[in-house]
N, C-alpha and C positions, 0 to 999 in steps of 0.2 A: 504494500500500500504506500502511496505517496500523498502526503498532506502538506499543502502550502499554508503555513500558519499566519500569513500576513499579506493580504491584498486589499487595496482600496478600490471600491466601486462607488459610483455616484451618479445622480441624475441632476438636471438643471431645471429651472422654472420653465413651464408651469408644473412639471411633474414633481419636483422636489426643490426645497429652498437651498440657496447657497449663501455663504457669508462666513466671516471669521468667527472663531470661538474664543480661544485664549487671548489674553491681552497683547501678547507679542507674536501673534501669528496673523498673517494676512495672505491674500491671494484668492481670486475668484475664478473658477473654471469657466471656460467659454463653450465647452462641449462635454457631453456625457461620457462616462466610462461604465458601461452597463454590465449587469450580471451575465447577460447572454454573451457579450464579448468575451468575458472571462471564461465562461463555459466552453466556448469554442477553443480558446487557448489551452485550457485544461485537457480537453479531449484530444487535441492534436499532439499533446506531449505526455500523455499517460498519467496525469495528475487526478487522483480520485476525489479528494476533498480539498476545500479551501476555507480558511477562516476569514470571513469578511470583516474589515475594520473600518468603522466610520472615519471619514476624513475630517481634519480640523478646519476645512473650508466649506463644510456642508451644514453648518449651524449645529445646535444641540438637538435638532430633530432627526432622530435615527430611523425614521420610518422606512427609508429606501432599503437599508441593509437588513432591517428586521423583516420587511416584507419579502425580500429576495431569499432569505434563509427559509422562510415558511413556504415560499413558492417552489423551492428546490431543496426539500428537506433531506435528500440523500446525497447532496453535493456540498452544501454550505452550512456553517454555523456563523452566528453574528456577534460581534463585539461593538458596543455602543460607546458614546461619549456622554458624560454627565459633568456638569459644571462644579468644580471643587470650591467655588466661591459662592455658590447658591445656598442660602440657608435652608431651602427645602429639598436639597439633593438626595436625602435618604428616601423620601417619598418618590422622587423621580426615578431613582435607581430601582426601587421595588416595582414601579410601574413597568419599566422596560423589561425587567426579568419576568415578572408575573403575568403581564398582559400581552407583551409583544414577543416573548420567547428568546430574548438575547441571553447569552450564556456568560457574559462578562463585559468588562469595560476597558478603556484605554485612558491613561492620564499622561500629561505632558509636563513634568516638572521643569523642563528646559524653557518653557514659554512664560514662566512666572519669575518675578524678581524676588529672590529669597530675602533681601534686606528691606523689602517694602511691607509694612505692617498690614496693608490691605491685600497683599497677595501671599508672600511668605513661602515657606516650605509646605507645599500643598499636601504631601503625604503625612505630615506631622501636625497639621492644624487640629487643635482640639475640637473645633467646630465640625470636623469631618468624621469624628469617631462614630457617630450614629450611622452615617452613610456606609462606612467600611464594615461595621457590624451587620448592617442590613445585607450587604453583598456576601459577607462571610456566612450568614445564616442560610444563604441560598447556594452555598458551595461555589461561589463565583470565581472566575479566573480574571485577573487584572494584568493588563499589559502596561509596562512603564517605558515611556519614550523620553530619554534623558541622556545627558552626558555623564562621563565618569565622575565629574565633580559633584553630581547629585546622588552618588551611591549611598550617602549617609541617610537620605530620606527612605530609600528602600530597605536599608538595614533596620531602621526603626519600624517601618510598617510590617516587614516580614516577621519581626519579633512580636509585635503587638497583636497581629491578626494571623495567627498560625494556620487557621483553617482556610484562608484565602490562598490560592495558588497564584504566585507572582511570576510574570514573564519579563525578562530583560529584552527589550526591542533593540535590534541592530547592534547587539553586543555593547551598547552604550558608547559606540563610536571610538574605538581605539585608533590612534594615529600612528602611521608607520615610523615617524621620526622618534617615537618613544622607544624604539628598539635600541637606540644608542645609550639609553639610560636603563637598559635591561627591563624595559616596559614598566618601570616602577610607578608611573602615573596611573597605571591600570590596576595596581594592587587592590585598591578599594573595591573594584568590581569583582575581581577574583575572590576576594574575601567574602562576598555575598554567598558563595557556594556553601558556607557553613549552615545556611538555612535550608532544610530539606524541602521547603515549599517554594523555593526559587529555582526557576528554569532559565536557560539562556537561548536566545535565537541566534544561530550562526547565519547571519545575513548581512547584506550590504557591504561585503568584503571588497567588492570591485570598486565601489565609490571611494573607499578610504585609500586603496592602493594607488601608488604612483607608477605602477608597472602594468604591462599587459598580462594577459593570461600566461601562466597560472597564478599571477599576483603573489609572487614569491615573498615580497616584503611584508605580507600580512599572514603568512602561513604559520609563523612561530606563535603569534598571539592566538590564532585559532586553536593550535595544539594546546596552548596553556589553558584556554577556556575549557576545552574538552577534558583535559586532565583534572582541572579543578572541580568542575560540575559533575563529571562522570558521564558515561555514554547513555545513561538512562534519563538525564535531565538536559539534553541538548535537542534543539528543534531547528527546523529549516523553514525559511520564509523568504518571500521576494518583495513585491511592492505594488505593481500596477498591472492591469489587464491588457493583453493584445498590444496594439501599436502605441499605447500610452507608456509602455515600458521604455522604448527608445526615446519617445518624446520627453520623458522626464529623466533622461540620462541613465537609464537602467538597461541592462542587456535583455535580449529576448529570453523567454522562458527556457528554451532549449539550451541557451548558454548558461543560464542559472543552474540548470541540472548538470551541465558539463563541469562547472566549477565544483559542485558537490561530489561528483563521481571521480573526475580526473585530477583536479587540483588537490583535493583532500585525499590523496592516495595513501596517507598514513593511517586512514581508518580501515578496519577490516570490513568485510561485506556485512557482517552482522551489525557492527557499529554504524555503518552508513545507513542500513535499513532502519535502525532505531532513529537516527537523525531525520531521515527523509519521511518517516511516517509512523513507525510503530509507537514511538513515544507520544506523538500527538494523538494517535488513535486511542491510546489508553487514557490520556488526559481529558480529551473531549468526549470520550465514550462513543467513538465512531465505529461503524461496522461496514 
Protein backbone atom coordinates (compact mmCIF):
# COMPACT_ATOMS: atom_id res chain seq x y z
CA UNK A 1 0.00 0.00 0.00
CA UNK A 2 1.14 3.54 -0.79
CA UNK A 3 -0.27 6.44 1.24
CA UNK A 4 0.55 10.05 0.52
CA UNK A 5 0.09 11.74 3.89
CA UNK A 6 0.12 15.32 2.66
CA UNK A 7 -1.65 16.81 -0.35
CA UNK A 8 -3.51 20.13 -0.60
CA UNK A 9 -6.63 20.31 -2.73
CA UNK A 10 -8.91 23.32 -3.00
CA UNK A 11 -11.66 24.99 -4.92
CA UNK A 12 -12.28 28.66 -5.64
CA UNK A 13 -15.42 30.82 -5.54
CA UNK A 14 -18.24 30.30 -6.05
CA UNK A 15 -17.63 26.66 -5.08
CA UNK A 16 -15.47 27.33 -2.01
CA UNK A 17 -14.04 30.43 -0.35
CA UNK A 18 -10.41 31.51 -0.56
CA UNK A 19 -8.44 33.85 1.64
CA UNK A 20 -5.67 33.86 4.26
CA UNK A 21 -5.96 32.23 7.65
CA UNK A 22 -2.95 32.81 9.91
CA UNK A 23 -1.70 36.38 10.54
CA UNK A 24 1.51 35.92 8.58
CA UNK A 25 0.22 33.93 5.66
CA UNK A 26 -1.01 35.36 2.40
CA UNK A 27 -1.78 34.25 -1.11
CA UNK A 28 -4.97 33.76 -3.08
CA UNK A 29 -5.22 30.94 -5.66
CA UNK A 30 -6.51 31.83 -9.10
CA UNK A 31 -7.49 28.32 -10.13
CA UNK A 32 -8.70 25.18 -8.43
CA UNK A 33 -6.76 22.04 -7.56
CA UNK A 34 -9.48 19.46 -7.32
CA UNK A 35 -9.85 16.11 -5.65
CA UNK A 36 -10.50 14.59 -9.08
CA UNK A 37 -7.18 15.95 -10.39
CA UNK A 38 -5.49 14.29 -7.43
CA UNK A 39 -7.29 11.00 -8.00
CA UNK A 40 -6.03 10.89 -11.59
CA UNK A 41 -2.50 11.57 -10.33
CA UNK A 42 -2.80 8.83 -7.72
CA UNK A 43 -4.18 6.29 -10.17
CA UNK A 44 -1.41 6.98 -12.67
CA UNK A 45 1.26 6.38 -10.02
CA UNK A 46 -0.15 3.58 -7.92
CA UNK A 47 -1.00 5.62 -4.81
CA UNK A 48 -3.81 4.01 -2.84
CA UNK A 49 -4.75 6.67 -0.30
CA UNK A 50 -4.10 10.36 0.30
CA UNK A 51 -4.49 12.50 3.39
CA UNK A 52 -6.11 15.76 2.26
CA UNK A 53 -4.81 18.82 4.09
CA UNK A 54 -6.73 22.09 4.12
CA UNK A 55 -4.63 24.89 2.66
CA UNK A 56 -3.83 28.02 4.62
CA UNK A 57 -5.22 30.12 1.75
CA UNK A 58 -8.68 28.52 1.78
CA UNK A 59 -10.02 30.21 4.93
CA UNK A 60 -11.13 28.35 8.05
CA UNK A 61 -14.00 26.77 6.07
CA UNK A 62 -12.85 23.17 5.58
CA UNK A 63 -15.91 22.17 3.64
CA UNK A 64 -14.19 21.21 0.40
CA UNK A 65 -11.66 18.77 1.91
CA UNK A 66 -14.30 17.35 4.26
CA UNK A 67 -16.76 16.81 1.43
CA UNK A 68 -14.06 15.31 -0.81
CA UNK A 69 -13.16 12.73 1.84
CA UNK A 70 -16.82 11.79 2.22
CA UNK A 71 -17.32 11.65 -1.55
CA UNK A 72 -14.34 9.29 -1.97
CA UNK A 73 -14.23 7.41 1.36
CA UNK A 74 -11.98 4.64 0.02
CA UNK A 75 -9.27 7.05 -1.20
CA UNK A 76 -9.17 10.08 1.11
CA UNK A 77 -9.18 11.16 4.73
CA UNK A 78 -9.22 14.85 5.62
CA UNK A 79 -7.35 17.17 7.96
CA UNK A 80 -8.83 20.58 8.64
CA UNK A 81 -7.69 23.94 9.98
CA UNK A 82 -9.04 25.54 13.15
CA UNK A 83 -8.07 28.99 14.38
CA UNK A 84 -5.74 28.75 17.41
CA UNK A 85 -6.68 32.35 18.35
CA UNK A 86 -10.44 31.78 18.26
CA UNK A 87 -11.96 31.55 21.77
CA UNK A 88 -14.57 29.12 20.42
CA UNK A 89 -12.07 26.80 18.72
CA UNK A 90 -12.92 23.78 20.90
CA UNK A 91 -16.51 23.81 19.65
CA UNK A 92 -15.29 24.36 16.11
CA UNK A 93 -12.91 21.40 16.32
CA UNK A 94 -15.69 19.20 17.66
CA UNK A 95 -17.98 20.26 14.80
CA UNK A 96 -15.50 19.37 12.06
CA UNK A 97 -14.74 15.99 13.62
CA UNK A 98 -18.23 15.01 14.75
CA UNK A 99 -20.36 16.51 11.99
CA UNK A 100 -18.07 16.65 8.97
CA UNK A 101 -15.87 13.59 9.46
CA UNK A 102 -12.38 15.10 9.51
CA UNK A 103 -9.85 12.99 11.38
CA UNK A 104 -7.51 15.73 12.55
CA UNK A 105 -6.11 19.20 12.08
CA UNK A 106 -3.04 21.13 11.00
CA UNK A 107 -1.46 24.02 12.91
CA UNK A 108 1.19 26.46 11.70
CA UNK A 109 3.38 27.78 14.55
CA UNK A 110 5.63 29.33 11.90
CA UNK A 111 2.90 31.85 10.98
CA UNK A 112 2.57 33.33 14.48
CA UNK A 113 4.86 35.78 16.29
CA UNK A 114 5.96 33.99 19.44
CA UNK A 115 6.84 37.27 21.21
CA UNK A 116 3.44 38.83 20.52
CA UNK A 117 1.03 38.41 23.46
CA UNK A 118 -1.88 38.39 21.00
CA UNK A 119 -0.40 35.41 19.15
CA UNK A 120 2.40 33.70 21.03
CA UNK A 121 3.31 30.04 21.03
CA UNK A 122 0.05 28.64 19.77
CA UNK A 123 0.67 25.05 20.91
CA UNK A 124 1.34 26.26 24.45
CA UNK A 125 -1.41 28.87 24.91
CA UNK A 126 -3.51 28.06 27.99
CA UNK A 127 -6.54 29.27 26.04
CA UNK A 128 -6.13 26.28 23.67
CA UNK A 129 -6.14 23.56 26.31
CA UNK A 130 -9.85 22.81 25.89
CA UNK A 131 -9.44 22.62 22.12
CA UNK A 132 -6.57 20.14 22.33
CA UNK A 133 -8.42 18.09 24.94
CA UNK A 134 -11.43 18.03 22.61
CA UNK A 135 -9.27 16.71 19.80
CA UNK A 136 -7.58 14.25 22.17
CA UNK A 137 -10.94 12.88 23.33
CA UNK A 138 -11.65 12.02 19.69
CA UNK A 139 -8.27 10.34 19.08
CA UNK A 140 -7.36 13.13 16.68
CA UNK A 141 -4.19 13.40 14.64
CA UNK A 142 -2.52 16.81 14.48
CA UNK A 143 -0.01 17.93 11.86
CA UNK A 144 2.49 20.62 12.82
CA UNK A 145 3.91 22.93 10.14
CA UNK A 146 6.86 24.76 11.63
CA UNK A 147 10.58 25.36 11.60
CA UNK A 148 13.08 23.64 13.87
CA UNK A 149 13.09 26.72 16.11
CA UNK A 150 9.50 25.91 17.10
CA UNK A 151 10.30 22.40 18.32
CA UNK A 152 9.82 23.48 21.94
CA UNK A 153 6.12 24.00 21.28
CA UNK A 154 5.65 20.47 20.02
CA UNK A 155 7.75 19.12 22.89
CA UNK A 156 5.31 20.78 25.29
CA UNK A 157 2.18 19.69 23.43
CA UNK A 158 3.24 16.07 22.94
CA UNK A 159 3.88 15.82 26.68
CA UNK A 160 0.67 17.54 27.75
CA UNK A 161 -1.60 15.71 25.29
CA UNK A 162 -0.23 12.17 25.05
CA UNK A 163 -3.38 10.75 23.46
CA UNK A 164 -3.02 13.03 20.44
CA UNK A 165 -0.85 11.72 17.61
CA UNK A 166 1.41 14.55 16.45
CA UNK A 167 2.98 14.67 12.98
CA UNK A 168 6.00 16.76 12.02
CA UNK A 169 5.39 18.21 8.57
CA UNK A 170 8.26 18.42 6.08
CA UNK A 171 10.78 17.36 8.74
CA UNK A 172 10.59 20.94 10.18
CA UNK A 173 12.72 22.13 7.27
CA UNK A 174 16.35 21.08 7.95
CA UNK A 175 18.83 23.11 5.88
CA UNK A 176 21.77 21.46 4.09
CA UNK A 177 24.24 24.07 5.36
CA UNK A 178 23.66 22.71 8.87
CA UNK A 179 25.77 19.70 7.88
CA UNK A 180 28.90 21.78 8.49
CA UNK A 181 27.84 22.01 12.15
CA UNK A 182 27.05 18.30 12.37
CA UNK A 183 23.37 19.21 11.97
CA UNK A 184 23.28 20.57 15.52
CA UNK A 185 20.51 23.15 14.78
CA UNK A 186 18.32 20.15 14.07
CA UNK A 187 18.93 18.46 17.43
CA UNK A 188 15.71 19.83 18.99
CA UNK A 189 13.70 18.14 16.24
CA UNK A 190 15.46 14.82 16.64
CA UNK A 191 14.90 15.08 20.39
CA UNK A 192 11.15 15.02 19.77
CA UNK A 193 11.54 11.33 18.98
CA UNK A 194 11.48 10.69 22.73
CA UNK A 195 7.71 11.11 22.52
CA UNK A 196 6.08 7.89 21.28
CA UNK A 197 3.12 9.92 19.97
CA UNK A 198 5.25 12.00 17.57
CA UNK A 199 5.79 10.88 13.97
CA UNK A 200 7.83 12.58 11.24
CA UNK A 201 7.03 13.05 7.56
CA UNK A 202 10.04 12.49 5.33
CA UNK A 203 9.04 15.03 2.72
CA UNK A 204 10.06 18.19 0.87
CA UNK A 205 13.67 16.99 0.76
CA UNK A 206 14.09 18.21 -2.81
CA UNK A 207 13.18 21.80 -1.97
CA UNK A 208 15.76 22.00 0.81
CA UNK A 209 18.48 20.40 -1.28
CA UNK A 210 20.97 22.48 -3.24
CA UNK A 211 21.71 19.51 -5.48
CA UNK A 212 19.86 17.59 -8.15
CA UNK A 213 18.65 14.02 -7.69
CA UNK A 214 19.49 12.09 -5.54
CA UNK A 215 19.80 15.22 -3.34
CA UNK A 216 22.86 13.88 -1.61
CA UNK A 217 23.28 16.93 0.61
CA UNK A 218 20.06 16.02 2.44
CA UNK A 219 20.44 12.27 2.77
CA UNK A 220 22.41 12.34 6.02
CA UNK A 221 19.67 14.23 7.83
CA UNK A 222 17.04 11.88 6.45
CA UNK A 223 19.06 8.99 7.86
CA UNK A 224 19.32 10.75 11.22
CA UNK A 225 15.57 11.28 11.31
CA UNK A 226 14.89 7.64 10.46
CA UNK A 227 17.34 6.47 13.12
CA UNK A 228 15.88 8.79 15.76
CA UNK A 229 12.19 8.11 15.20
CA UNK A 230 12.51 4.52 14.06
CA UNK A 231 11.05 2.89 10.99
CA UNK A 232 7.61 2.60 12.59
CA UNK A 233 7.19 6.38 13.00
CA UNK A 234 8.25 7.70 9.61
CA UNK A 235 5.73 8.74 6.96
CA UNK A 236 5.88 9.85 3.34
CA UNK A 237 4.10 12.85 1.90
CA UNK A 238 4.21 15.26 -1.02
CA UNK A 239 2.33 18.52 -1.52
CA UNK A 240 0.06 19.25 -4.50
CA UNK A 241 -2.02 17.41 -7.12
CA UNK A 242 -1.24 16.99 -10.80
CA UNK A 243 0.26 19.95 -12.65
CA UNK A 244 0.13 22.05 -9.48
CA UNK A 245 3.19 20.13 -8.30
CA UNK A 246 5.55 21.70 -10.83
CA UNK A 247 3.64 24.98 -10.71
CA UNK A 248 4.52 25.20 -7.00
CA UNK A 249 8.14 24.10 -7.59
CA UNK A 250 7.58 20.50 -6.54
CA UNK A 251 8.50 17.46 -8.64
CA UNK A 252 5.86 15.28 -10.29
CA UNK A 253 4.46 12.43 -8.22
CA UNK A 254 6.54 9.88 -10.14
CA UNK A 255 9.69 11.77 -9.19
CA UNK A 256 8.59 11.97 -5.54
CA UNK A 257 8.28 8.19 -5.54
CA UNK A 258 11.65 7.86 -7.24
CA UNK A 259 13.26 9.85 -4.44
CA UNK A 260 11.70 7.55 -1.85
CA UNK A 261 12.74 4.39 -3.67
CA UNK A 262 16.08 5.23 -5.28
CA UNK A 263 17.56 8.12 -3.30
CA UNK A 264 16.69 6.55 0.05
CA UNK A 265 18.51 3.35 -0.88
CA UNK A 266 19.73 2.98 2.70
CA UNK A 267 16.23 1.74 3.61
CA UNK A 268 15.43 -1.95 3.38
CA UNK A 269 12.39 -3.00 1.37
CA UNK A 270 10.42 -3.47 4.59
CA UNK A 271 11.48 -0.08 5.94
CA UNK A 272 10.52 1.62 2.68
CA UNK A 273 7.15 -0.11 2.69
CA UNK A 274 6.58 1.17 6.22
CA UNK A 275 7.44 4.73 5.20
CA UNK A 276 5.45 4.69 1.97
CA UNK A 277 2.25 3.30 3.41
CA UNK A 278 2.19 0.69 6.14
CA UNK A 279 2.73 3.16 8.99
CA UNK A 280 0.11 5.53 7.62
CA UNK A 281 -2.38 2.71 7.08
CA UNK A 282 -2.02 1.74 10.73
CA UNK A 283 -2.20 5.36 11.96
CA UNK A 284 -5.32 6.35 9.97
CA UNK A 285 -6.84 2.85 10.06
CA UNK A 286 -6.88 2.50 6.27
CA UNK A 287 -7.71 -0.72 4.44
